[in-house]
HTML snippet that shows the backbone in 3Dmol.js (N, CA, C, O; Angstrom):
<script src="https://3Dmol.org/build/3Dmol-min.js"></script>
<div id="view" style="width:600px;height:400px;position:relative"></div>
<script>
const pdb = `
ATOM      1  N   MET A   1       9.861  49.393 -12.404  1.00  0.00           N
ATOM      2  CA  MET A   1       9.015  48.696 -13.366  1.00  0.00           C
ATOM      3  C   MET A   1       9.351  47.211 -13.428  1.00  0.00           C
ATOM      4  O   MET A   1       8.465  46.362 -13.532  1.00  0.00           O
ATOM      5  N   GLU A   2      10.648  46.915 -13.362  1.00  0.00           N
ATOM      6  CA  GLU A   2      11.042  45.507 -13.470  1.00  0.00           C
ATOM      7  C   GLU A   2      10.465  44.680 -12.330  1.00  0.00           C
ATOM      8  O   GLU A   2      10.081  43.525 -12.515  1.00  0.00           O
ATOM      9  N   ALA A   3      10.410  45.286 -11.152  1.00  0.00           N
ATOM     10  CA  ALA A   3       9.865  44.557 -10.003  1.00  0.00           C
ATOM     11  C   ALA A   3       8.398  44.230 -10.226  1.00  0.00           C
ATOM     12  O   ALA A   3       7.942  43.142  -9.874  1.00  0.00           O
ATOM     13  N   ILE A   4       7.660  45.160 -10.807  1.00  0.00           N
ATOM     14  CA  ILE A   4       6.235  44.925 -11.067  1.00  0.00           C
ATOM     15  C   ILE A   4       6.072  43.811 -12.096  1.00  0.00           C
ATOM     16  O   ILE A   4       5.220  42.937 -11.934  1.00  0.00           O
ATOM     17  N   GLU A   5       6.884  43.838 -13.153  1.00  0.00           N
ATOM     18  CA  GLU A   5       6.800  42.789 -14.179  1.00  0.00           C
ATOM     19  C   GLU A   5       7.136  41.430 -13.578  1.00  0.00           C
ATOM     20  O   GLU A   5       6.462  40.438 -13.856  1.00  0.00           O
ATOM     21  N   THR A   6       8.173  41.389 -12.760  1.00  0.00           N
ATOM     22  CA  THR A   6       8.558  40.127 -12.126  1.00  0.00           C
ATOM     23  C   THR A   6       7.441  39.632 -11.223  1.00  0.00           C
ATOM     24  O   THR A   6       7.139  38.438 -11.203  1.00  0.00           O
ATOM     25  N   GLY A   7       6.817  40.553 -10.466  1.00  0.00           N
ATOM     26  CA  GLY A   7       5.717  40.172  -9.582  1.00  0.00           C
ATOM     27  C   GLY A   7       4.536  39.632 -10.364  1.00  0.00           C
ATOM     28  O   GLY A   7       3.909  38.652  -9.962  1.00  0.00           O
ATOM     29  N   LEU A   8       4.229  40.287 -11.505  1.00  0.00           N
ATOM     30  CA  LEU A   8       3.111  39.813 -12.326  1.00  0.00           C
ATOM     31  C   LEU A   8       3.408  38.445 -12.918  1.00  0.00           C
ATOM     32  O   LEU A   8       2.528  37.586 -12.964  1.00  0.00           O
ATOM     33  N   LYS A   9       4.644  38.231 -13.372  1.00  0.00           N
ATOM     34  CA  LYS A   9       5.010  36.916 -13.908  1.00  0.00           C
ATOM     35  C   LYS A   9       4.882  35.845 -12.831  1.00  0.00           C
ATOM     36  O   LYS A   9       4.359  34.760 -13.084  1.00  0.00           O
ATOM     37  N   LEU A  10       5.367  36.159 -11.621  1.00  0.00           N
ATOM     38  CA  LEU A  10       5.279  35.214 -10.515  1.00  0.00           C
ATOM     39  C   LEU A  10       3.825  34.921 -10.182  1.00  0.00           C
ATOM     40  O   LEU A  10       3.457  33.769  -9.955  1.00  0.00           O
ATOM     41  N   PHE A  11       2.995  35.964 -10.151  1.00  0.00           N
ATOM     42  CA  PHE A  11       1.571  35.823  -9.860  1.00  0.00           C
ATOM     43  C   PHE A  11       0.899  34.929 -10.899  1.00  0.00           C
ATOM     44  O   PHE A  11       0.145  34.023 -10.545  1.00  0.00           O
ATOM     45  N   ALA A  12       1.171  35.182 -12.185  1.00  0.00           N
ATOM     46  CA  ALA A  12       0.595  34.377 -13.261  1.00  0.00           C
ATOM     47  C   ALA A  12       1.071  32.932 -13.149  1.00  0.00           C
ATOM     48  O   ALA A  12       0.291  32.002 -13.355  1.00  0.00           O
ATOM     49  N   PHE A  13       2.344  32.742 -12.826  1.00  0.00           N
ATOM     50  CA  PHE A  13       2.914  31.411 -12.672  1.00  0.00           C
ATOM     51  C   PHE A  13       2.197  30.647 -11.560  1.00  0.00           C
ATOM     52  O   PHE A  13       1.859  29.475 -11.726  1.00  0.00           O
ATOM     53  N   ILE A  14       1.965  31.319 -10.419  1.00  0.00           N
ATOM     54  CA  ILE A  14       1.279  30.691  -9.288  1.00  0.00           C
ATOM     55  C   ILE A  14      -0.153  30.325  -9.671  1.00  0.00           C
ATOM     56  O   ILE A  14      -0.638  29.254  -9.308  1.00  0.00           O
ATOM     57  N   ILE A  15      -0.835  31.216 -10.409  1.00  0.00           N
ATOM     58  CA  ILE A  15      -2.212  30.927 -10.829  1.00  0.00           C
ATOM     59  C   ILE A  15      -2.240  29.707 -11.750  1.00  0.00           C
ATOM     60  O   ILE A  15      -3.091  28.830 -11.599  1.00  0.00           O
ATOM     61  N   VAL A  16      -1.307  29.655 -12.703  1.00  0.00           N
ATOM     62  CA  VAL A  16      -1.250  28.515 -13.629  1.00  0.00           C
ATOM     63  C   VAL A  16      -1.020  27.219 -12.862  1.00  0.00           C
ATOM     64  O   VAL A  16      -1.679  26.214 -13.132  1.00  0.00           O
ATOM     65  N   ILE A  17      -0.092  27.234 -11.911  1.00  0.00           N
ATOM     66  CA  ILE A  17       0.205  26.029 -11.133  1.00  0.00           C
ATOM     67  C   ILE A  17      -1.012  25.614 -10.312  1.00  0.00           C
ATOM     68  O   ILE A  17      -1.338  24.428 -10.249  1.00  0.00           O
ATOM     69  N   SER A  18      -1.689  26.576  -9.682  1.00  0.00           N
ATOM     70  CA  SER A  18      -2.850  26.229  -8.864  1.00  0.00           C
ATOM     71  C   SER A  18      -3.977  25.664  -9.730  1.00  0.00           C
ATOM     72  O   SER A  18      -4.660  24.722  -9.329  1.00  0.00           O
ATOM     73  N   LEU A  19      -4.169  26.245 -10.926  1.00  0.00           N
ATOM     74  CA  LEU A  19      -5.185  25.711 -11.841  1.00  0.00           C
ATOM     75  C   LEU A  19      -4.823  24.295 -12.262  1.00  0.00           C
ATOM     76  O   LEU A  19      -5.680  23.412 -12.305  1.00  0.00           O
ATOM     77  N   PHE A  20      -3.545  24.083 -12.572  1.00  0.00           N
ATOM     78  CA  PHE A  20      -3.081  22.753 -12.975  1.00  0.00           C
ATOM     79  C   PHE A  20      -3.359  21.732 -11.880  1.00  0.00           C
ATOM     80  O   PHE A  20      -3.865  20.643 -12.153  1.00  0.00           O
ATOM     81  N   PHE A  21      -3.022  22.087 -10.625  1.00  0.00           N
ATOM     82  CA  PHE A  21      -3.251  21.158  -9.528  1.00  0.00           C
ATOM     83  C   PHE A  21      -4.734  20.946  -9.277  1.00  0.00           C
ATOM     84  O   PHE A  21      -5.144  19.850  -8.893  1.00  0.00           O
ATOM     85  N   ALA A  22      -5.555  21.989  -9.490  1.00  0.00           N
ATOM     86  CA  ALA A  22      -6.998  21.835  -9.319  1.00  0.00           C
ATOM     87  C   ALA A  22      -7.546  20.845 -10.342  1.00  0.00           C
ATOM     88  O   ALA A  22      -8.360  19.986 -10.004  1.00  0.00           O
ATOM     89  N   VAL A  23      -7.098  20.964 -11.596  1.00  0.00           N
ATOM     90  CA  VAL A  23      -7.550  20.046 -12.646  1.00  0.00           C
ATOM     91  C   VAL A  23      -7.087  18.626 -12.338  1.00  0.00           C
ATOM     92  O   VAL A  23      -7.863  17.676 -12.442  1.00  0.00           O
ATOM     93  N   VAL A  24      -5.824  18.490 -11.961  1.00  0.00           N
ATOM     94  CA  VAL A  24      -5.286  17.164 -11.643  1.00  0.00           C
ATOM     95  C   VAL A  24      -6.049  16.550 -10.473  1.00  0.00           C
ATOM     96  O   VAL A  24      -6.408  15.374 -10.513  1.00  0.00           O
ATOM     97  N   GLY A  25      -6.297  17.348  -9.427  1.00  0.00           N
ATOM     98  CA  GLY A  25      -7.040  16.837  -8.273  1.00  0.00           C
ATOM     99  C   GLY A  25      -8.440  16.403  -8.659  1.00  0.00           C
ATOM    100  O   GLY A  25      -8.934  15.384  -8.177  1.00  0.00           O
ATOM    101  N   PHE A  26      -9.083  17.177  -9.532  1.00  0.00           N
ATOM    102  CA  PHE A  26     -10.429  16.826  -9.977  1.00  0.00           C
ATOM    103  C   PHE A  26     -10.412  15.509 -10.741  1.00  0.00           C
ATOM    104  O   PHE A  26     -11.261  14.646 -10.515  1.00  0.00           O
ATOM    105  N   LEU A  27      -9.443  15.348 -11.650  1.00  0.00           N
ATOM    106  CA  LEU A  27      -9.358  14.114 -12.429  1.00  0.00           C
ATOM    107  C   LEU A  27      -9.048  12.928 -11.531  1.00  0.00           C
ATOM    108  O   LEU A  27      -9.593  11.839 -11.716  1.00  0.00           O
ATOM    109  N   VAL A  28      -8.165  13.144 -10.554  1.00  0.00           N
ATOM    110  CA  VAL A  28      -7.823  12.055  -9.628  1.00  0.00           C
ATOM    111  C   VAL A  28      -9.054  11.632  -8.843  1.00  0.00           C
ATOM    112  O   VAL A  28      -9.322  10.440  -8.696  1.00  0.00           O
ATOM    113  N   GLN A  29      -9.809  12.618  -8.332  1.00  0.00           N
ATOM    114  CA  GLN A  29     -11.012  12.285  -7.576  1.00  0.00           C
ATOM    115  C   GLN A  29     -12.011  11.549  -8.463  1.00  0.00           C
ATOM    116  O   GLN A  29     -12.647  10.591  -8.024  1.00  0.00           O
ATOM    117  N   LYS A  30     -12.148  11.995  -9.705  1.00  0.00           N
ATOM    118  CA  LYS A  30     -13.152  11.420 -10.595  1.00  0.00           C
ATOM    119  C   LYS A  30     -12.802   9.980 -10.969  1.00  0.00           C
ATOM    120  O   LYS A  30     -13.661   9.099 -10.919  1.00  0.00           O
ATOM    121  N   TYR A  31     -11.545   9.740 -11.343  1.00  0.00           N
ATOM    122  CA  TYR A  31     -11.185   8.437 -11.913  1.00  0.00           C
ATOM    123  C   TYR A  31     -10.583   7.473 -10.900  1.00  0.00           C
ATOM    124  O   TYR A  31     -10.708   6.258 -11.056  1.00  0.00           O
ATOM    125  N   LEU A  32      -9.925   8.002  -9.854  1.00  0.00           N
ATOM    126  CA  LEU A  32      -9.231   7.105  -8.936  1.00  0.00           C
ATOM    127  C   LEU A  32      -9.959   6.900  -7.619  1.00  0.00           C
ATOM    128  O   LEU A  32      -9.488   6.145  -6.768  1.00  0.00           O
ATOM    129  N   SER A  33     -11.117   7.568  -7.430  1.00  0.00           N
ATOM    130  CA  SER A  33     -11.810   7.425  -6.148  1.00  0.00           C
ATOM    131  C   SER A  33     -12.240   5.974  -5.935  1.00  0.00           C
ATOM    132  O   SER A  33     -12.079   5.438  -4.838  1.00  0.00           O
ATOM    133  N   ASP A  34     -12.785   5.335  -6.970  1.00  0.00           N
ATOM    134  CA  ASP A  34     -13.190   3.930  -6.839  1.00  0.00           C
ATOM    135  C   ASP A  34     -11.966   3.058  -6.554  1.00  0.00           C
ATOM    136  O   ASP A  34     -12.007   2.164  -5.710  1.00  0.00           O
ATOM    137  N   PHE A  35     -10.879   3.336  -7.275  1.00  0.00           N
ATOM    138  CA  PHE A  35      -9.634   2.581  -7.101  1.00  0.00           C
ATOM    139  C   PHE A  35      -9.126   2.697  -5.669  1.00  0.00           C
ATOM    140  O   PHE A  35      -8.777   1.692  -5.050  1.00  0.00           O
ATOM    141  N   PHE A  36      -9.083   3.937  -5.132  1.00  0.00           N
ATOM    142  CA  PHE A  36      -8.604   4.138  -3.770  1.00  0.00           C
ATOM    143  C   PHE A  36      -9.561   3.538  -2.753  1.00  0.00           C
ATOM    144  O   PHE A  36      -9.122   3.023  -1.724  1.00  0.00           O
ATOM    145  N   ASP A  37     -10.873   3.595  -3.023  1.00  0.00           N
ATOM    146  CA  ASP A  37     -11.841   2.992  -2.109  1.00  0.00           C
ATOM    147  C   ASP A  37     -11.567   1.499  -1.977  1.00  0.00           C
ATOM    148  O   ASP A  37     -11.589   0.958  -0.872  1.00  0.00           O
ATOM    149  N   LYS A  38     -11.311   0.838  -3.090  1.00  0.00           N
ATOM    150  CA  LYS A  38     -11.023  -0.599  -3.043  1.00  0.00           C
ATOM    151  C   LYS A  38      -9.761  -0.871  -2.227  1.00  0.00           C
ATOM    152  O   LYS A  38      -9.732  -1.791  -1.410  1.00  0.00           O
ATOM    153  N   ILE A  39      -8.715  -0.065  -2.449  1.00  0.00           N
ATOM    154  CA  ILE A  39      -7.458  -0.255  -1.713  1.00  0.00           C
ATOM    155  C   ILE A  39      -7.686  -0.041  -0.221  1.00  0.00           C
ATOM    156  O   ILE A  39      -7.215  -0.828   0.600  1.00  0.00           O
ATOM    157  N   ILE A  40      -8.418   1.038   0.136  1.00  0.00           N
ATOM    158  CA  ILE A  40      -8.657   1.333   1.553  1.00  0.00           C
ATOM    159  C   ILE A  40      -9.447   0.206   2.201  1.00  0.00           C
ATOM    160  O   ILE A  40      -9.150  -0.184   3.330  1.00  0.00           O
ATOM    161  N   VAL A  41     -10.450  -0.324   1.502  1.00  0.00           N
ATOM    162  CA  VAL A  41     -11.237  -1.435   2.042  1.00  0.00           C
ATOM    163  C   VAL A  41     -10.331  -2.639   2.290  1.00  0.00           C
ATOM    164  O   VAL A  41     -10.443  -3.297   3.324  1.00  0.00           O
ATOM    165  N   LYS A  42      -9.441  -2.926   1.353  1.00  0.00           N
ATOM    166  CA  LYS A  42      -8.520  -4.058   1.534  1.00  0.00           C
ATOM    167  C   LYS A  42      -7.618  -3.827   2.743  1.00  0.00           C
ATOM    168  O   LYS A  42      -7.404  -4.742   3.538  1.00  0.00           O
ATOM    169  N   ILE A  43      -7.086  -2.612   2.889  1.00  0.00           N
ATOM    170  CA  ILE A  43      -6.185  -2.306   4.007  1.00  0.00           C
ATOM    171  C   ILE A  43      -6.917  -2.472   5.335  1.00  0.00           C
ATOM    172  O   ILE A  43      -6.406  -3.100   6.261  1.00  0.00           O
ATOM    173  N   PHE A  44      -8.133  -1.896   5.419  1.00  0.00           N
ATOM    174  CA  PHE A  44      -8.865  -1.981   6.684  1.00  0.00           C
ATOM    175  C   PHE A  44      -9.270  -3.413   6.992  1.00  0.00           C
ATOM    176  O   PHE A  44      -9.239  -3.816   8.155  1.00  0.00           O
ATOM    177  N   SER A  45      -9.649  -4.195   5.983  1.00  0.00           N
ATOM    178  CA  SER A  45     -10.027  -5.578   6.236  1.00  0.00           C
ATOM    179  C   SER A  45      -8.817  -6.381   6.717  1.00  0.00           C
ATOM    180  O   SER A  45      -8.949  -7.241   7.588  1.00  0.00           O
ATOM    181  N   SER A  46      -7.634  -6.102   6.150  1.00  0.00           N
ATOM    182  CA  SER A  46      -6.439  -6.819   6.589  1.00  0.00           C
ATOM    183  C   SER A  46      -6.078  -6.411   8.014  1.00  0.00           C
ATOM    184  O   SER A  46      -5.632  -7.248   8.800  1.00  0.00           O
ATOM    185  N   ILE A  47      -6.264  -5.130   8.361  1.00  0.00           N
ATOM    186  CA  ILE A  47      -5.962  -4.667   9.723  1.00  0.00           C
ATOM    187  C   ILE A  47      -6.913  -5.337  10.713  1.00  0.00           C
ATOM    188  O   ILE A  47      -6.491  -5.775  11.784  1.00  0.00           O
ATOM    189  N   LYS A  48      -8.191  -5.417  10.359  1.00  0.00           N
ATOM    190  CA  LYS A  48      -9.169  -6.049  11.255  1.00  0.00           C
ATOM    191  C   LYS A  48      -8.827  -7.522  11.456  1.00  0.00           C
ATOM    192  O   LYS A  48      -8.946  -8.034  12.569  1.00  0.00           O
ATOM    193  N   LYS A  49      -8.408  -8.206  10.403  1.00  0.00           N
ATOM    194  CA  LYS A  49      -8.033  -9.622  10.529  1.00  0.00           C
ATOM    195  C   LYS A  49      -6.843  -9.774  11.460  1.00  0.00           C
ATOM    196  O   LYS A  49      -6.811 -10.698  12.273  1.00  0.00           O
ATOM    197  N   GLU A  50      -5.850  -8.872  11.354  1.00  0.00           N
ATOM    198  CA  GLU A  50      -4.669  -8.962  12.223  1.00  0.00           C
ATOM    199  C   GLU A  50      -5.040  -8.743  13.674  1.00  0.00           C
ATOM    200  O   GLU A  50      -4.495  -9.404  14.558  1.00  0.00           O
ATOM    201  N   ARG A  51      -5.971  -7.814  13.937  1.00  0.00           N
ATOM    202  CA  ARG A  51      -6.355  -7.530  15.323  1.00  0.00           C
ATOM    203  C   ARG A  51      -7.056  -8.738  15.937  1.00  0.00           C
ATOM    204  O   ARG A  51      -6.864  -9.032  17.117  1.00  0.00           O
ATOM    205  N   LEU A  52      -7.863  -9.434  15.150  1.00  0.00           N
ATOM    206  CA  LEU A  52      -8.552 -10.601  15.685  1.00  0.00           C
ATOM    207  C   LEU A  52      -7.550 -11.746  15.813  1.00  0.00           C
ATOM    208  O   LEU A  52      -7.913 -12.839  16.247  1.00  0.00           O
TER     209      LEU A  52
END
`;
const viewer = $3Dmol.createViewer("view");
viewer.addModel(pdb, "pdb");
viewer.setStyle({}, {cartoon: {color: "spectrum"}});
viewer.zoomTo();
viewer.render();
</script>
């Protein structure tokens, strides 16, 4: 019985962590996508300038 309880606790723990990361990923995509787009544009423009 103890093994089953431990397995269920582990399973619930994994589900909670995956849900947490899903929420965090969603918020990051929603709020930081514009921020990261600006950074990526700056990086690529600086790389293009160096190549020329």
